[in-house]
DRENMAR-122299 format. One line per field, with one value per residue (C-alpha): residue number from 1; residue in one letter; x, y, z. Coordinates in Angstrom, 3 decimals. Layout:
<atoms>
num NUM	...
residuo a	...
px X	...
py Y	...
pz Z	...
</atoms>
This chain:
<atoms>
num 1	2	3	4	5	6	7	8	9	10	11	12	13	14	15	16	17	18	19	20	21	22	23	24	25	26	27	28	29	30	31	32	33	34	35	36	37	38	39	40	41	42	43	44	45	46	47	48	49	50	51	52	53	54	55	56	57	58	59	60	61	62	63	64	65	66	67	68	69	70	71	72	73	74	75	76	77	78	79	80	81	82	83	84	85	86	87	88	89	90	91	92	93	94	95	96	97	98	99	100	101	102	103	104	105	106	107	108	109	110	111	112	113	114	115	116	117	118	119	120	121	122	123	124	125	126	127	128	129	130	131	132	133	134	135	136	137	138	139	140	141	142	143	144	145	146	147	148	149	150	151	152	153	154	155	156	157	158	159	160	161	162	163	164	165	166	167	168	169	170	171	172	173	174	175	176	177	178	179	180	181	182	183	184	185	186	187	188	189	190	191	192	193	194	195	196	197	198	199	200	201	202	203	204	205	206	207	208	209	210	211	212	213	214	215	216	217	218	219	220	221	222	223	224	225	226	227	228	229	230	231	232	233	234	235	236	237	238	239	240	241	242	243	244	245	246	247	248	249	250	251	252	253	254	255	256	257	258	259	260	261	262	263	264	265	266	267	268	269	270	271	272	273	274	275	276	277	278	279	280	281	282	283	284	285	286	287	288	289	290	291	292	293	294	295	296	297	298	299	300	301	302	303	304	305	306	307	308	309	310	311	312	313	314	315	316	317	318	319
residuo x	x	x	x	x	x	x	x	x	x	x	x	x	x	x	x	x	x	x	x	x	x	x	x	x	x	x	x	x	x	x	x	x	x	x	x	x	x	x	x	x	x	x	x	x	x	x	x	x	x	x	x	x	x	x	x	x	x	x	x	x	x	x	x	x	x	x	x	x	x	x	x	x	x	x	x	x	x	x	x	x	x	x	x	x	x	x	x	x	x	x	x	x	x	x	x	x	x	x	x	x	x	x	x	x	x	x	x	x	x	x	x	x	x	x	x	x	x	x	x	x	x	x	x	x	x	x	x	x	x	x	x	x	x	x	x	x	x	x	x	x	x	x	x	x	x	x	x	x	x	x	x	x	x	x	x	x	x	x	x	x	x	x	x	x	x	x	x	x	x	x	x	x	x	x	x	x	x	x	x	x	x	x	x	x	x	x	x	x	x	x	x	x	x	x	x	x	x	x	x	x	x	x	x	x	x	x	x	x	x	x	x	x	x	x	x	x	x	x	x	x	x	x	x	x	x	x	x	x	x	x	x	x	x	x	x	x	x	x	x	x	x	x	x	x	x	x	x	x	x	x	x	x	x	x	x	x	x	x	x	x	x	x	x	x	x	x	x	x	x	x	x	x	x	x	x	x	x	x	x	x	x	x	x	x	x	x	x	x	x	x	x	x	x	x	x	x	x	x	x	x	x	x	x	x	x	x	x	x	x	x	x	x	x	x	x	x	x	x
px 82.475	82.165	80.482	77.991	79.977	77.512	75.394	73.041	74.229	70.633	70.564	73.882	72.447	69.442	71.776	73.815	70.619	69.642	73.102	72.527	69.652	72.108	74.591	76.601	78.240	81.688	81.916	82.685	79.650	77.384	78.667	78.175	74.515	73.948	75.445	73.146	70.099	71.240	71.772	68.205	66.806	68.790	67.655	64.036	64.197	65.923	63.726	61.117	57.644	54.897	53.042	49.867	47.270	46.072	49.606	50.116	46.891	47.446	50.640	52.457	53.709	55.416	55.177	53.752	56.238	56.473	55.347	52.131	48.846	46.590	46.827	44.972	44.705	42.866	40.879	39.438	36.219	35.329	34.881	38.379	40.135	41.653	39.640	41.101	41.734	42.624	44.667	46.651	43.619	44.109	40.981	42.132	40.331	42.286	42.329	44.165	41.234	38.423	39.283	37.829	39.842	39.599	41.504	42.053	43.732	46.854	46.694	49.550	50.101	52.497	53.752	57.044	59.387	62.044	64.759	64.942	67.987	68.374	68.342	70.894	73.179	73.002	73.858	76.900	78.103	77.872	78.892	75.768	73.278	70.025	67.090	65.258	61.922	60.403	61.306	59.929	56.648	56.422	56.975	54.440	51.805	52.253	52.102	48.957	47.254	48.473	47.124	43.753	43.653	44.542	41.610	38.811	40.201	39.538	36.135	37.063	39.779	37.921	40.381	39.211	40.334	40.222	36.821	35.219	36.383	33.353	35.076	35.176	32.197	30.066	29.477	26.320	27.353	25.129	25.094	27.184	26.659	29.576	29.265	25.930	26.572	24.359	26.672	28.349	31.852	30.436	28.433	31.527	33.439	30.617	30.933	34.694	34.193	31.671	34.239	36.920	34.580	33.382	36.861	37.531	34.191	33.841	37.349	36.852	39.765	42.195	42.590	43.273	42.873	46.078	44.840	41.872	41.325	38.950	37.758	39.223	36.179	35.574	39.302	39.256	36.185	37.779	40.695	38.729	35.665	36.617	35.165	33.686	35.524	38.640	41.011	40.480	41.275	39.694	37.870	40.871	43.391	41.265	40.683	44.371	45.143	42.871	44.526	48.173	49.005	46.423	47.407	44.751	45.095	43.338	42.202	40.608	39.503	37.158	35.029	32.551	33.573	30.446	27.070	25.573	28.697	28.622	31.797	33.435	35.732	37.764	39.291	41.508	44.598	47.292	49.267	50.149	48.817	45.339	45.319	47.772	48.105	49.927	52.227	54.076	56.097	56.524	57.529	60.153	62.019	62.724	65.675	65.516	64.092	64.919	61.632	61.546	63.449	63.547	65.126	62.111	62.201	59.054	57.875	55.747	54.103	51.799	49.186	46.503	44.754	43.830	43.467	41.739	42.897	41.183	37.940	37.372	40.429	38.635	35.423	34.066	31.210	29.487	30.253
py -11.208	-14.402	-13.703	-15.918	-17.263	-19.423	-18.101	-19.458	-19.019	-18.191	-15.366	-14.078	-13.959	-11.972	-9.506	-9.062	-8.379	-5.836	-4.227	-1.550	-0.111	0.365	2.185	-0.965	-3.355	-4.816	-8.613	-8.699	-6.471	-8.762	-11.787	-9.934	-9.226	-12.858	-14.054	-11.752	-13.143	-16.661	-15.602	-14.291	-17.485	-19.700	-17.707	-17.955	-21.754	-22.025	-19.636	-21.243	-19.816	-19.832	-23.170	-23.286	-25.748	-27.037	-28.016	-29.660	-31.666	-33.309	-35.224	-33.381	-35.476	-34.771	-38.028	-36.627	-35.145	-31.340	-31.189	-33.218	-31.472	-34.041	-36.500	-39.832	-41.819	-44.864	-44.783	-47.672	-48.071	-51.031	-53.263	-52.505	-53.189	-56.585	-58.780	-60.244	-63.969	-66.629	-68.834	-68.771	-68.833	-68.569	-66.526	-63.178	-60.272	-58.167	-54.805	-53.207	-53.717	-53.017	-49.341	-46.484	-44.010	-40.233	-37.658	-34.060	-31.151	-29.672	-25.985	-23.499	-21.047	-18.214	-14.779	-12.897	-10.434	-8.145	-5.561	-2.215	-0.329	1.662	-1.446	-3.223	-0.174	0.252	-3.417	-3.136	0.162	-1.029	-4.616	-5.574	-8.373	-7.653	-7.542	-10.856	-9.459	-9.385	-13.013	-14.107	-12.308	-14.054	-17.459	-16.769	-15.729	-19.029	-21.032	-19.176	-20.209	-23.805	-23.810	-22.562	-25.371	-27.885	-26.655	-26.020	-26.913	-24.841	-25.547	-23.658	-26.219	-29.186	-29.501	-30.793	-29.763	-31.437	-29.967	-30.375	-33.797	-35.957	-39.222	-38.393	-39.888	-38.110	-39.299	-38.088	-37.441	-38.534	-34.974	-32.365	-28.645	-28.450	-24.673	-25.244	-24.463	-27.415	-29.895	-32.080	-33.528	-37.060	-36.191	-34.707	-37.898	-39.918	-37.831	-38.370	-42.119	-42.054	-40.471	-42.975	-45.930	-44.745	-45.104	-48.413	-49.967	-48.729	-49.972	-53.279	-52.405	-51.728	-48.029	-46.442	-42.654	-40.753	-37.198	-35.281	-31.750	-29.469	-25.855	-23.402	-23.112	-26.863	-27.509	-25.144	-26.860	-30.297	-29.284	-27.297	-29.451	-31.910	-35.384	-36.537	-39.429	-38.871	-37.353	-33.902	-34.816	-32.875	-34.684	-34.140	-35.453	-38.507	-39.281	-38.947	-41.268	-43.878	-43.388	-42.378	-42.340	-39.639	-36.033	-33.398	-30.163	-26.818	-25.590	-22.105	-22.551	-25.372	-23.035	-22.385	-25.074	-27.239	-26.967	-23.532	-22.302	-24.839	-26.050	-29.075	-31.749	-34.507	-37.660	-39.860	-41.961	-39.514	-41.238	-40.463	-43.945	-42.730	-39.047	-36.609	-33.271	-33.917	-31.040	-31.884	-28.712	-27.309	-23.651	-22.996	-19.849	-19.634	-17.819	-14.024	-12.093	-8.541	-6.629	-2.883	-1.356	-4.462	-7.865	-10.072	-13.564	-15.591	-18.043	-21.093	-24.025	-26.698	-28.711	-31.317	-30.627	-33.191	-36.833	-39.420	-42.941	-44.827	-43.063	-45.473	-44.064	-40.749	-39.334	-35.866	-34.453	-31.216	-30.430
pz -37.703	-39.762	-43.078	-44.865	-47.835	-49.776	-52.614	-55.287	-58.879	-59.895	-57.329	-58.655	-62.191	-60.890	-59.121	-62.321	-64.298	-61.646	-61.505	-64.208	-62.145	-59.294	-61.508	-62.143	-59.672	-59.434	-59.420	-55.687	-54.998	-57.036	-55.124	-51.841	-52.715	-53.779	-50.490	-48.547	-50.362	-49.503	-45.865	-45.654	-47.185	-44.809	-41.783	-42.958	-43.156	-39.764	-37.829	-35.583	-36.036	-33.394	-33.508	-35.574	-34.353	-37.708	-38.720	-35.309	-35.267	-38.669	-39.567	-42.371	-45.312	-48.657	-50.576	-53.826	-56.370	-56.395	-60.036	-59.578	-60.378	-58.679	-55.796	-55.884	-52.675	-51.404	-48.190	-46.219	-44.292	-42.103	-45.153	-46.362	-43.079	-42.491	-40.173	-37.006	-37.362	-34.810	-37.137	-40.362	-42.617	-46.360	-47.012	-45.627	-47.325	-49.790	-48.025	-50.929	-53.300	-50.839	-50.426	-52.442	-54.509	-54.500	-56.550	-55.423	-57.177	-55.632	-54.679	-55.029	-52.172	-52.882	-51.967	-52.217	-50.575	-51.996	-51.464	-53.229	-54.444	-51.216	-49.038	-51.210	-51.342	-47.561	-47.022	-49.308	-47.879	-44.276	-45.051	-43.063	-43.498	-45.258	-42.796	-42.490	-41.302	-44.793	-45.472	-42.103	-42.852	-46.236	-44.651	-41.923	-44.489	-46.337	-43.096	-41.998	-45.245	-44.878	-41.326	-42.592	-45.168	-42.431	-40.358	-42.869	-46.305	-49.420	-51.027	-54.199	-54.906	-53.418	-50.520	-47.151	-43.672	-40.306	-39.392	-42.832	-43.997	-44.932	-43.948	-40.237	-38.447	-35.846	-32.281	-30.538	-26.944	-24.049	-22.675	-24.538	-23.927	-21.498	-21.170	-19.372	-15.672	-14.783	-16.562	-13.920	-13.897	-14.042	-17.162	-18.810	-18.069	-19.603	-22.791	-22.868	-22.494	-25.346	-27.698	-26.705	-27.058	-30.484	-31.964	-30.221	-31.146	-34.737	-35.560	-33.722	-31.449	-34.319	-33.455	-30.064	-29.663	-28.955	-29.626	-28.241	-29.566	-27.652	-27.964	-25.434	-23.163	-23.016	-22.502	-19.530	-18.081	-18.558	-16.360	-13.775	-12.970	-10.219	-9.977	-6.680	-4.997	-7.144	-4.578	-6.075	-9.684	-12.508	-15.316	-17.586	-15.064	-14.331	-18.013	-18.887	-15.977	-17.567	-20.970	-20.400	-24.133	-24.867	-25.663	-24.991	-26.989	-26.682	-30.113	-30.111	-33.743	-32.688	-30.566	-33.403	-35.930	-35.529	-37.258	-36.697	-34.913	-32.088	-30.329	-31.983	-30.572	-32.265	-30.829	-32.997	-33.396	-34.493	-37.243	-40.857	-41.664	-40.667	-41.584	-43.140	-44.847	-48.096	-49.086	-52.326	-51.784	-48.264	-47.981	-50.658	-51.730	-55.449	-57.067	-56.920	-59.864	-60.990	-61.158	-61.745	-58.809	-56.622	-56.301	-55.560	-54.011	-54.896	-52.205	-52.949	-51.212	-52.653	-50.754	-51.379	-48.060	-45.428	-46.394	-44.187	-45.052	-42.209	-41.209	-38.323	-36.552	-35.927	-34.548	-33.902	-31.842	-30.982	-27.398
</atoms>
């Protein structure tokens, strides 16, 4: 069996500090333990986790330095967007000075995992890899929190999420209430057109929706209600046929994300130019530390939440 040969010098130092609690370790045993820690870390980075909707619906960026405590960004409304011109005029508006600035604090998200003396001794005695389950659980816990921030933000730290961001405008649908058995397929299509047209009209044609996020029940209805005179197509199939670049996603978390627990839907142009979740530090495993009877690996991520740069690229509605 090919062994993992790489190790982090900082992990080796932690193992050597921990060695007296294990009755002392030879140099080769210390290196073996450091290699096993590095193996676990590498497997944790490589392992694919189940997709989380919040992290899928918002482009993820890491443009801010890891050490930053705040993140200042400029966002643009209709006034700040460049106007469409028919010639090479010399009076184009300065979009870079029309925007407004906002500063948010960056939040730390952390947890840890570790291995006790018995686990380390067993690994050495059997020349076997340390189990990776603990590290995977630590990574998943951090990603779950990041996903929560992507969805609803963190009011305590002043971070916004996709459903709570104040710069996303609201469209009042002609009908709504899709769960009403009396709602027809034609009325649902009219609502879908209203969402699409909101983005196109409010941005003067600058933005074209490429993402439509719907709660589970409404998503199911979209792809089960069939339109008359459409050769048996459902509302969803017909609407996607009209807009082939549009992705439609089911988002269970949207089922009660509106005012008073009503279903919420969002339609927008998916692009990091328009909206992003800024993570100065994605999931990161720090060097191991000797603590009591364990070797502990701290895990850390840092996020500034969801940022909307061009509000006119998005709209939301209760559905």
